[in-house]
C-alpha positions as CSV (number, residue, x, y, z in Angstrom):
1,X,4.9,35.3,20.2
2,X,2.8,33.8,17.3
3,X,0.0,31.7,18.5
4,X,-0.1,28.0,17.4
5,X,-3.7,27.5,18.2
6,X,-4.8,27.3,14.6
7,X,-2.3,24.5,14.0
8,X,-3.4,22.4,16.9
9,X,-4.9,19.1,16.0
10,X,-8.2,18.0,17.4
11,X,-8.6,15.5,20.2
12,X,-8.3,12.0,19.0
13,X,-6.1,12.9,16.1
14,X,-3.6,10.1,15.5
15,X,-1.3,8.6,12.9
16,X,-4.2,6.4,11.9
17,X,-6.3,9.5,11.3
18,X,-3.6,10.9,9.1
19,X,-3.4,7.6,7.2
20,X,-7.1,7.5,6.8
21,X,-7.4,11.1,5.5
22,X,-4.5,10.6,3.0
23,X,-6.2,7.5,1.6
24,X,-9.6,9.1,1.3
25,X,-8.3,12.2,-0.5
26,X,-5.9,10.1,-2.6
27,X,-8.7,7.9,-3.8
28,X,-10.4,10.9,-5.4
29,X,-7.2,11.8,-7.3
30,X,-6.7,8.2,-8.2
31,X,-10.3,8.0,-9.6
32,X,-9.7,11.2,-11.7
33,X,-6.5,9.8,-13.2
34,X,-8.2,6.5,-14.0
35,X,-11.1,8.3,-15.8
36,X,-8.6,10.5,-17.7
37,X,-6.6,7.4,-18.8
38,X,-9.8,5.7,-20.0
39,X,-11.0,8.8,-21.8
40,X,-7.7,9.4,-23.6
41,X,-7.3,5.7,-24.5
42,X,-10.7,5.9,-26.2
43,X,-10.2,9.2,-27.9
44,X,-8.4,10.5,-31.1
45,X,-5.4,10.9,-28.8
46,X,-5.2,7.1,-28.1
47,X,-2.3,6.4,-30.5
48,X,-0.2,9.1,-28.9
49,X,-1.1,7.9,-25.4
50,X,0.0,4.3,-26.1
51,X,3.1,5.5,-27.9
52,X,4.2,7.3,-24.7
53,X,3.2,4.3,-22.5
54,X,5.4,2.0,-24.6
55,X,8.3,4.4,-25.3
56,X,11.6,2.9,-24.1
57,X,13.9,4.8,-21.8
58,X,17.4,3.5,-21.1
59,X,20.1,4.2,-18.5
60,X,23.2,4.4,-20.7
61,X,26.9,4.5,-20.3
62,X,29.2,5.3,-23.2
63,X,26.2,5.1,-25.6
64,X,25.1,1.6,-24.5
65,X,22.3,0.6,-22.0
66,X,23.7,-0.2,-18.6
67,X,23.2,-3.9,-17.7
68,X,23.6,-5.9,-14.5
69,X,23.9,-9.7,-14.6
70,X,22.4,-9.6,-18.1
71,X,19.5,-7.4,-17.1
72,X,19.4,-4.2,-19.2
73,X,18.1,-1.0,-17.6
74,X,16.1,-0.2,-20.8
75,X,12.4,-0.3,-20.0
76,X,9.3,1.3,-21.3
77,X,7.8,4.3,-19.5
78,X,5.1,2.0,-18.2
79,X,7.7,-0.5,-16.8
80,X,9.8,2.2,-15.3
81,X,6.7,3.3,-13.4
82,X,5.7,-0.3,-12.4
83,X,9.3,-1.5,-11.6
84,X,10.8,1.7,-10.4
85,X,8.3,4.3,-9.1
86,X,6.1,1.7,-7.5
87,X,9.0,0.6,-5.3
88,X,8.2,3.7,-3.2
89,X,4.5,2.6,-3.0
90,X,5.6,-0.9,-1.8
91,X,8.1,0.8,0.6
92,X,5.2,2.6,2.2
93,X,3.1,-0.6,2.2
94,X,6.1,-2.3,3.9
95,X,6.2,0.4,6.6
96,X,2.4,0.0,7.1
97,X,2.8,-3.8,7.5
98,X,5.7,-3.5,9.9
99,X,3.8,-0.9,12.0
100,X,0.7,-3.1,12.2
101,X,2.8,-6.2,13.1
102,X,5.0,-4.4,15.7
103,X,2.6,-2.0,17.4
104,X,-0.8,-2.1,15.6
105,X,-3.8,-4.4,15.0
106,X,-1.6,-7.3,13.9
107,X,0.8,-7.1,16.9
108,X,-0.7,-10.0,18.8
109,X,-2.5,-13.2,17.9
110,X,-5.9,-12.1,19.4
111,X,-6.0,-8.8,17.7
112,X,-4.7,-10.2,14.4
113,X,-6.9,-13.2,14.2
114,X,-10.0,-11.6,12.7
115,X,-8.4,-9.4,10.0
116,X,-5.8,-12.0,9.1
117,X,-8.5,-14.7,8.8
118,X,-10.7,-12.3,6.8
119,X,-7.7,-11.5,4.5
120,X,-6.9,-15.2,4.0
121,X,-10.5,-16.0,3.1
122,X,-10.6,-12.9,0.8
123,X,-7.5,-14.2,-1.1
124,X,-8.2,-17.9,-1.1
125,X,-11.8,-18.0,-2.3
126,X,-11.4,-15.6,-5.2
127,X,-8.2,-17.5,-6.4
128,X,-10.1,-20.8,-6.3
129,X,-13.1,-19.3,-8.2
130,X,-10.7,-17.9,-10.9
131,X,-8.8,-21.2,-11.1
132,X,-12.0,-23.1,-11.4
133,X,-12.9,-21.1,-14.5
134,X,-9.3,-21.0,-15.9
135,X,-7.6,-24.3,-14.9
136,X,-5.0,-24.5,-17.7
137,X,-3.2,-22.6,-20.4
138,X,-1.8,-19.0,-20.2
139,X,-5.0,-17.8,-18.5
140,X,-4.4,-20.0,-15.5
141,X,-1.5,-17.8,-14.5
142,X,-4.0,-15.0,-13.5
143,X,-5.3,-16.6,-10.3
144,X,-3.5,-13.9,-8.2
145,X,-5.3,-11.0,-9.9
146,X,-8.6,-11.3,-7.9
147,X,-6.8,-11.8,-4.6
148,X,-5.9,-8.1,-4.2
149,X,-7.6,-5.2,-2.4
150,X,-7.1,-1.5,-3.2
151,X,-6.9,0.1,0.2
152,X,-7.2,3.7,-1.0
153,X,-10.5,3.1,-2.9
154,X,-11.9,0.7,-0.2
155,X,-11.3,3.2,2.7
156,X,-12.4,6.1,0.5
157,X,-15.8,4.4,-0.1
158,X,-16.2,3.4,3.5
159,X,-15.6,7.0,4.6
160,X,-18.4,8.3,2.5
161,X,-20.7,7.4,5.4
162,X,-18.7,9.7,7.8
163,X,-19.5,9.3,11.5
164,X,-22.0,6.5,10.9
165,X,-19.0,4.2,10.4
166,X,-17.6,2.8,13.7
167,X,-13.9,3.5,14.1
168,X,-13.4,-0.2,14.8
169,X,-14.8,-1.0,11.4
170,X,-12.4,1.4,9.7
171,X,-9.5,-0.2,11.7
172,X,-10.8,-3.7,10.7
173,X,-10.8,-2.8,7.0
174,X,-7.4,-1.2,7.2
175,X,-5.9,-4.2,9.0
176,X,-7.6,-6.6,6.5
177,X,-6.3,-4.6,3.5
178,X,-2.7,-4.5,5.0
179,X,-2.8,-8.2,5.6
180,X,-4.1,-8.7,2.1
181,X,-1.2,-6.5,0.8
182,X,1.2,-8.8,2.6
183,X,-0.3,-11.8,1.0
184,X,-0.2,-10.2,-2.5
185,X,3.5,-9.3,-2.0
186,X,4.2,-12.9,-1.1
187,X,2.4,-14.1,-4.2
188,X,4.4,-11.6,-6.4
189,X,7.7,-12.6,-4.9
190,X,7.1,-16.4,-5.0
191,X,4.9,-17.0,-8.1
192,X,5.4,-14.0,-10.4
193,X,9.2,-14.0,-10.8
194,X,11.5,-14.8,-13.6
195,X,14.4,-17.2,-13.4
196,X,16.2,-16.1,-10.2
197,X,19.9,-15.1,-10.2
198,X,21.2,-16.1,-6.8
199,X,24.4,-14.0,-7.3
200,X,22.3,-10.8,-7.9
201,X,20.1,-11.7,-5.0
202,X,23.2,-12.0,-2.8
203,X,24.3,-8.6,-4.1
204,X,21.1,-7.1,-2.9
205,X,21.6,-8.7,0.4
206,X,24.9,-7.0,0.8
207,X,23.3,-3.6,0.2
208,X,20.5,-4.4,2.7
209,X,23.2,-5.5,5.2
210,X,25.0,-2.2,4.7
211,X,21.8,-0.4,5.6
212,X,21.6,-2.3,8.8
213,X,25.3,-1.6,9.5
214,X,25.2,2.1,9.0
215,X,22.0,2.3,11.1
216,X,23.8,0.5,13.9
217,X,26.7,2.9,13.6
218,X,24.4,5.9,14.0
219,X,24.8,7.3,10.5
220,X,22.1,9.9,9.9
221,X,22.8,11.2,6.4
222,X,19.7,10.4,4.4
223,X,21.6,10.3,1.1
224,X,23.6,7.2,2.4
225,X,20.4,5.3,3.0
226,X,19.0,6.4,-0.4
227,X,22.1,5.2,-2.3
228,X,22.1,1.9,-0.6
229,X,18.4,1.4,-1.2
230,X,18.9,2.2,-4.9
231,X,21.7,-0.4,-5.0
232,X,19.4,-3.0,-3.4
233,X,16.6,-2.2,-5.9
234,X,19.0,-2.5,-8.9
235,X,20.2,-5.9,-7.7
236,X,16.7,-7.2,-7.0
237,X,15.6,-6.1,-10.4
238,X,18.6,-7.9,-12.0
239,X,17.9,-11.0,-9.9
240,X,14.6,-11.8,-11.6
241,X,12.5,-11.3,-8.4
242,X,10.2,-8.4,-9.0
243,X,11.9,-5.1,-8.2
244,X,9.1,-3.8,-6.0
245,X,10.0,-6.5,-3.4
246,X,13.1,-4.3,-2.7
247,X,10.8,-1.7,-1.3
248,X,9.3,-4.2,1.1
249,X,12.8,-5.5,2.2
250,X,14.1,-2.0,2.9
251,X,11.0,-1.1,4.8
252,X,11.5,-4.1,7.1
253,X,14.8,-2.6,8.2
254,X,13.3,0.7,9.3
255,X,12.6,0.8,13.0
256,X,9.0,1.6,14.1
257,X,10.0,2.1,17.8
258,X,12.1,4.9,19.3
259,X,15.8,4.2,19.6
260,X,15.9,5.7,23.1
261,X,13.7,5.1,26.1
262,X,11.3,7.8,27.4
263,X,13.3,8.5,30.6
264,X,16.5,9.1,28.6
265,X,14.6,11.4,26.2
266,X,13.0,13.4,29.0
267,X,16.3,13.8,30.9
268,X,18.2,14.9,27.8
269,X,15.4,17.2,26.6
270,X,15.0,18.9,30.0
271,X,18.8,19.4,30.2
272,X,18.8,21.1,26.8
273,X,15.8,23.2,27.7
274,X,17.4,24.2,31.0
275,X,20.6,25.3,29.2
276,X,18.6,27.4,26.8
277,X,16.3,28.9,29.5
278,X,19.4,30.0,31.5
279,X,20.9,31.7,28.4
280,X,19.9,35.0,26.9
281,X,17.8,33.4,24.2
282,X,16.5,35.4,21.2
283,X,15.8,34.7,17.6
284,X,19.4,35.4,16.6
285,X,21.3,34.6,19.8
286,X,22.4,31.2,18.7
287,X,24.4,32.8,15.9
288,X,26.6,34.5,18.5
289,X,26.6,31.9,21.2
290,X,27.9,28.4,20.2
291,X,26.7,26.9,23.5
292,X,23.1,27.7,22.5
293,X,23.5,26.1,19.1
294,X,25.0,23.0,20.8
295,X,21.9,22.9,23.2
296,X,19.6,23.2,20.2
297,X,21.4,20.4,18.3
298,X,21.2,18.2,21.4
299,X,17.5,18.9,21.7
300,X,16.9,18.3,18.0
301,X,18.9,15.0,18.1
302,X,17.0,13.8,21.1
303,X,13.6,14.5,19.5
304,X,14.8,12.7,16.4
305,X,15.8,9.7,18.4
306,X,12.5,9.6,20.2
307,X,10.5,9.9,17.0
308,X,10.1,6.4,15.4
309,X,11.8,6.5,12.0
310,X,9.2,4.2,10.4
311,X,6.2,6.4,11.5
312,X,8.0,9.6,10.4
313,X,8.7,8.2,6.9
314,X,5.2,6.8,6.6
315,X,3.8,10.2,7.5
316,X,6.1,12.0,5.0
317,X,5.6,9.6,2.1
318,X,1.9,9.0,2.3
319,X,1.0,12.2,0.4
320,X,3.7,11.3,-2.2
321,X,2.2,7.9,-2.6
322,X,-1.5,9.0,-2.5
323,X,-1.2,12.1,-4.7
324,X,1.6,11.3,-7.1
325,X,2.7,7.7,-7.4
326,X,-0.6,5.9,-7.5
327,X,-2.3,8.4,-9.8
328,X,0.7,8.2,-12.2
329,X,0.5,4.4,-12.0
330,X,-3.2,4.6,-12.8
331,X,-2.8,7.0,-15.6
332,X,-0.2,4.8,-17.4
333,X,-1.9,1.5,-16.7
334,X,-5.7,2.0,-16.7
335,X,-5.9,3.2,-20.3
336,X,-7.8,0.3,-21.9
337,X,-9.6,0.5,-25.3
338,X,-13.3,-0.1,-24.8
339,X,-14.3,-0.5,-28.4
340,X,-16.7,-3.2,-29.5
341,X,-14.0,-5.8,-30.1
342,X,-12.3,-5.3,-26.7
343,X,-15.6,-5.4,-24.8
344,X,-16.8,-8.4,-26.8
345,X,-13.5,-10.3,-26.1
346,X,-13.8,-9.5,-22.4
347,X,-17.4,-10.7,-22.2
348,X,-16.5,-14.0,-23.9
349,X,-13.3,-14.6,-21.9
350,X,-13.1,-16.8,-18.9
351,X,-10.3,-14.5,-17.7
352,X,-12.5,-11.5,-17.2
353,X,-15.3,-13.7,-15.7
354,X,-12.8,-15.3,-13.3
355,X,-11.7,-11.8,-12.2
356,X,-15.3,-10.4,-11.9
357,X,-16.7,-13.4,-10.0
358,X,-13.5,-13.7,-7.9
359,X,-13.7,-10.0,-6.7
360,X,-17.5,-9.5,-6.7
361,X,-18.6,-12.9,-5.3
362,X,-15.4,-14.5,-3.9
363,X,-14.1,-11.6,-1.8
364,X,-17.2,-11.0,0.3
365,X,-17.9,-14.7,0.7
366,X,-14.3,-15.4,1.7
367,X,-14.1,-12.5,4.1
368,X,-17.4,-13.3,5.8
369,X,-16.8,-17.1,6.0
370,X,-13.3,-17.0,7.4
371,X,-14.2,-14.2,9.8
372,X,-17.2,-16.3,11.1
373,X,-14.9,-19.3,11.4
374,X,-12.4,-17.2,13.4
375,X,-15.1,-16.0,15.8
376,X,-16.9,-19.3,16.2
377,X,-13.5,-21.0,16.9
378,X,-13.0,-18.6,19.8
379,X,-9.7,-17.2,18.3
380,X,-11.3,-13.8,17.6
381,X,-14.3,-11.6,18.4
382,X,-16.2,-9.1,16.4
383,X,-14.9,-5.5,16.8
384,X,-16.9,-3.2,19.0
385,X,-20.2,-1.9,17.5
386,X,-19.7,-4.1,14.3
387,X,-22.2,-6.7,13.1
388,X,-22.0,-9.4,10.5
389,X,-23.8,-7.2,7.9
390,X,-21.0,-4.7,8.1
391,X,-18.4,-7.5,7.8
392,X,-20.1,-8.6,4.6
393,X,-20.2,-5.0,3.3
394,X,-16.5,-4.5,4.1
395,X,-15.9,-7.8,2.2
396,X,-17.5,-6.3,-0.8
397,X,-15.4,-3.1,-0.5
398,X,-12.4,-5.4,-0.4
399,X,-13.5,-6.6,-3.9
400,X,-12.3,-3.2,-5.3
401,X,-9.0,-4.7,-6.4
402,X,-8.0,-1.9,-8.9
403,X,-4.4,-0.8,-8.2
404,X,-3.0,-4.1,-6.9
405,X,-5.1,-6.2,-9.3
406,X,-3.9,-4.2,-12.3
407,X,-0.3,-4.5,-11.1
408,X,-0.5,-8.3,-10.7
409,X,-2.2,-8.6,-14.1
410,X,0.8,-6.9,-15.8
411,X,3.0,-9.7,-14.2
412,X,0.6,-12.6,-14.9
413,X,-0.3,-12.1,-18.5
414,X,1.3,-11.6,-21.9
415,X,0.3,-8.3,-23.6
416,X,-2.6,-9.8,-25.6
417,X,-4.4,-10.9,-22.4
418,X,-3.7,-7.9,-20.2
419,X,-6.4,-5.7,-21.7
420,X,-9.0,-8.4,-21.2
421,X,-7.9,-8.7,-17.5
422,X,-8.0,-4.9,-17.0
423,X,-11.6,-4.7,-18.4
424,X,-12.6,-7.4,-15.9
425,X,-10.8,-5.5,-13.0
426,X,-12.5,-2.3,-13.9
427,X,-16.0,-3.9,-14.0
428,X,-15.4,-5.9,-10.9
429,X,-14.1,-2.9,-8.9
430,X,-17.1,-0.7,-9.9
431,X,-19.7,-3.5,-9.1
432,X,-18.0,-4.5,-5.8
433,X,-17.8,-0.8,-4.7
434,X,-21.5,-0.3,-5.5
435,X,-22.6,-3.4,-3.7
436,X,-20.4,-2.5,-0.7
437,X,-22.1,0.9,-0.5
438,X,-25.6,-0.5,-0.7
439,X,-24.8,-3.1,2.0
440,X,-23.3,-0.3,4.2
441,X,-26.3,1.9,3.7
442,X,-28.5,-1.0,5.1
443,X,-26.2,-2.2,7.9
444,X,-24.8,1.0,9.4
445,X,-26.8,2.6,12.1
446,X,-28.5,5.9,11.6
447,X,-26.9,8.9,13.2
448,X,-27.0,8.6,17.0
449,X,-28.4,5.1,16.7
450,X,-26.7,2.0,18.0
451,X,-26.5,-1.4,16.4
452,X,-26.5,-4.9,17.9
453,X,-24.2,-7.5,16.4
454,X,-26.2,-10.2,14.6
455,X,-25.0,-13.8,14.2
456,X,-25.3,-14.9,10.5
457,X,-26.5,-18.3,11.6
């Protein structure tokens, strides 16, 4: 028998550890693709790069683009990525949110109070700073841009300090970022939508209802769920609500708890194993003995019922999201010309200043202030081995908006203002990340040292 010792996971390994590692490694790939996009956009290949980004691709039928409620499925490569491929990213975000709300750090008021308060402060203060600098005109629509946090980059930077970082601080940042994502999704759905078609929205509701129905009926064919999810996405896209919201809606329907209770699982599993143990089991015996195959099917089905579908999908899709979807998004969205004219326009624009000040100054102030208010009100307490200096540092890391900020900027601005916003996002993310690292270096304990929480007052 082949030993499985080498495949055993270390003590303390968990779904959170898998999540953390995928985000850390993914942030490196994301950074490489961002640098590549910036390099190409400022090289002799720039024209070809932007031609590809803006190339239109259509879904056609009988030579004409397919349309649904007047919405033509003819989009640029960039928009297919932002409105199509990113649905998978938002689906995974939705799974993360549901997991945290049902069984994680947001599952009860006491546990959720601190990260949710920090997230609210980290969204509200940057938005107010931006709106203060851009109170009217087309620029005022960008108030949602500095509200976002890029969880991959934030956790990646935090993890540079290795074992010096308390697990409770990693959990706090993760919960904060997930609550922040929930807020960003609400902002996208409510404020960055076109005119809504209620008929198309009702059509998406029928597809979502069908997903619930076939799940209740015990349908297990994955293709059925994929087809219905695609239908929901198409109708959400046609409705005027941003298509990525479909990913969140579908994720909310995926269970994050087992469909059977542990006692039933153990009884059925033991019965299947007993049947197999009493048979003459070999590597090929199931081919000749249908009873063995039936016992194996029962065992497989029971394990599948016990394994939460939401956690399984999250585990399977995190590498896809981290190593493919977000890097592709970055490569086709982060390419910004950095010539003298572009940089000069960004330096003089209140849009870029609103984004920079919102993320670099507003995020840490909002996170720290609202966290302090939550603790002082008695609704929350600081995580174990975490002090206020570390909360401030995490607030700065939350100012790395990048992916979500770029995504919202594409919704908020017309083409002539998007590049200015992206320059501000890039500058703010770099500065916020650097400040966060400096603050962490000062506030984290040395190896084998302990820290005592300090009150900021």
